[in-house]
C-alpha positions as CSV (number, residue, x, y, z in Angstrom):
1,M,-30.1,216.7,109.1
2,K,-26.4,216.4,108.0
3,K,-27.4,217.4,104.5
4,F,-29.1,220.5,105.8
5,V,-26.0,221.5,107.9
6,L,-23.7,220.8,105.0
7,F,-26.0,222.9,102.7
8,L,-26.1,225.7,105.2
9,A,-22.3,225.7,105.6
10,C,-21.8,225.8,101.8
11,G,-24.3,228.7,101.6
12,L,-22.5,230.7,104.2
13,M,-19.1,230.1,102.6
14,M,-20.4,231.2,99.2
15,G,-21.9,234.3,100.8
16,Q,-18.6,235.2,102.3
17,V,-16.8,234.7,99.0
18,L,-19.3,236.9,97.2
19,F,-19.1,239.5,99.9
20,A,-15.4,239.5,99.8
21,Q,-15.4,239.9,96.1
22,S,-17.9,242.7,96.1
23,A,-16.0,244.5,98.9
24,S,-13.0,244.7,96.6
25,L,-14.9,246.1,93.6
26,K,-13.9,249.6,92.5
27,I,-16.7,251.5,90.9
28,G,-16.8,254.9,89.3
29,F,-19.0,257.0,87.0
30,I,-18.6,259.7,84.5
31,N,-21.0,262.3,83.0
32,S,-20.5,261.7,79.3
33,A,-22.6,264.7,78.3
34,E,-20.5,267.0,80.4
35,L,-17.3,265.4,79.2
36,L,-18.2,265.6,75.5
37,S,-19.5,269.2,75.7
38,S,-16.2,270.3,77.2
39,M,-14.1,268.8,74.4
40,P,-12.7,271.2,71.8
41,E,-13.2,268.6,69.1
42,R,-16.9,268.7,69.8
43,T,-17.1,272.4,69.1
44,K,-15.4,271.9,65.7
45,A,-17.6,269.0,64.9
46,D,-20.7,271.0,65.8
47,S,-19.6,273.8,63.6
48,D,-18.9,271.5,60.6
49,V,-22.4,269.8,61.1
50,T,-24.0,273.2,61.2
51,K,-22.3,274.3,57.9
52,Y,-23.2,271.0,56.3
53,A,-26.9,271.4,57.4
54,K,-27.0,275.0,56.1
55,S,-26.0,273.9,52.6
56,F,-29.1,271.6,52.5
57,Q,-31.3,274.2,54.2
58,D,-30.3,276.9,51.6
59,Q,-31.3,274.5,48.8
60,I,-34.6,273.7,50.5
61,D,-35.4,277.3,51.2
62,I,-35.0,278.1,47.5
63,M,-37.3,275.3,46.6
64,M,-39.8,276.3,49.2
65,K,-39.9,279.9,47.9
66,D,-40.5,278.5,44.4
67,Y,-43.2,276.3,45.7
68,Q,-44.9,279.2,47.5
69,T,-44.6,281.4,44.4
70,K,-46.1,278.7,42.2
71,G,-48.9,278.1,44.7
72,Q,-49.8,281.8,44.9
73,A,-49.7,282.1,41.1
74,Y,-52.0,279.1,40.8
75,Q,-54.5,280.5,43.2
76,K,-54.4,283.9,41.5
77,D,-54.9,282.5,38.0
78,E,-57.1,279.5,38.9
79,K,-60.4,281.1,37.8
80,T,-59.1,281.9,34.3
81,M,-57.3,278.6,33.6
82,T,-58.8,275.7,31.7
83,E,-59.2,272.4,33.4
84,A,-56.2,271.0,31.5
85,M,-54.0,273.9,32.5
86,K,-55.1,273.5,36.1
87,E,-54.1,269.8,36.0
88,V,-50.7,270.6,34.5
89,R,-50.0,273.4,37.0
90,M,-51.3,271.4,40.0
91,K,-49.1,268.4,38.9
92,E,-46.1,270.8,38.6
93,I,-46.8,272.0,42.2
94,Q,-47.2,268.5,43.6
95,D,-44.0,267.3,41.9
96,L,-42.1,270.2,43.4
97,Q,-43.6,269.4,46.8
98,N,-42.5,265.7,46.4
99,R,-39.0,266.8,45.5
100,I,-38.8,269.1,48.5
101,E,-39.9,266.2,50.8
102,S,-37.4,263.8,49.1
103,I,-34.6,266.3,49.5
104,Q,-35.6,266.9,53.2
105,Q,-35.5,263.2,53.9
106,S,-32.2,262.7,52.0
107,A,-30.7,265.7,53.9
108,Q,-31.7,264.2,57.2
109,E,-30.0,260.9,56.4
110,K,-26.9,262.6,55.0
111,L,-26.8,264.9,58.0
112,S,-27.1,262.0,60.4
113,N,-24.3,260.2,58.6
114,K,-22.1,263.3,58.6
115,K,-22.7,263.8,62.3
116,Q,-21.8,260.1,63.0
117,E,-18.7,260.5,60.9
118,L,-17.5,263.6,62.7
119,Y,-18.4,262.4,66.2
120,Q,-17.1,258.8,66.0
121,P,-13.4,259.8,66.4
122,I,-14.3,261.9,69.4
123,I,-16.2,259.0,71.0
124,D,-13.4,256.6,70.2
125,K,-10.9,259.0,71.8
126,V,-13.1,259.2,75.0
127,N,-13.6,255.4,75.1
128,K,-9.8,254.8,74.7
129,A,-9.0,257.2,77.5
130,L,-11.8,255.7,79.7
131,K,-10.4,252.2,79.3
132,E,-6.9,253.5,80.1
133,V,-8.1,255.3,83.2
134,A,-10.1,252.3,84.3
135,K,-7.1,250.0,83.8
136,D,-4.6,252.4,85.4
137,K,-6.8,253.1,88.4
138,G,-8.1,249.6,88.9
139,Y,-11.8,250.3,88.2
140,D,-14.0,247.2,87.8
141,F,-17.1,249.2,86.6
142,I,-17.6,252.7,85.3
143,F,-21.1,253.9,84.7
144,D,-22.5,256.9,82.9
145,Q,-24.5,259.5,84.8
146,A,-25.7,261.4,81.7
147,A,-29.4,261.8,81.1
148,G,-31.0,258.7,79.9
149,S,-28.5,256.3,81.5
150,A,-29.1,253.8,84.2
151,L,-27.2,255.6,87.0
152,L,-29.6,257.4,89.1
153,Y,-27.3,258.5,91.9
154,G,-23.6,258.3,92.7
155,K,-21.5,259.9,95.4
156,D,-19.2,262.6,94.1
157,T,-16.2,260.7,95.3
158,Y,-16.9,258.0,92.7
159,D,-17.1,260.6,89.8
160,I,-14.0,260.1,87.6
161,T,-15.0,262.7,85.0
162,P,-12.3,265.0,86.3
163,I,-9.7,262.3,86.0
164,L,-10.9,261.5,82.4
165,K,-10.8,265.2,81.5
166,A,-7.2,265.4,82.8
167,K,-6.3,262.3,80.7
168,L,-7.8,264.0,77.6
169,G,-6.2,267.3,78.4
170,I,-9.4,269.2,79.0
171,K,-9.7,271.9,81.6
């Protein structure tokens, strides 16, 4: 019986300690999507990514036009071509198609890398400001409310996005 009472007393004391700790926690959240979309650096990065993507798209468009022209010419001349000529032209068209697919894949990878390169300084800037705000204001936890994050609800009083915008000089 003494062990039970001792165990119960220890449990109650631990519960009070945990409750006291949790009562002093300061929690906030941000909406990173809203924050990033309001940053001027993001507009410039988006513009640079669009220009970079356009350079690839222009090249792919030229190749696609050539592919369509060769495909139409093949269909038009197919009845008058020898089997050997058909094979040569078909191989030429397939090679062009393979090059287009290869360039599209390479462009996607390069575009993804470019986007990462341009966005990383912006993300680093936000993270630095977030850590400074958390430290200055005494936050223990800051969650993200953006789509796809774990925060499903938060009272507006815990939203520190405006504080972070002010820290970053965003209106």
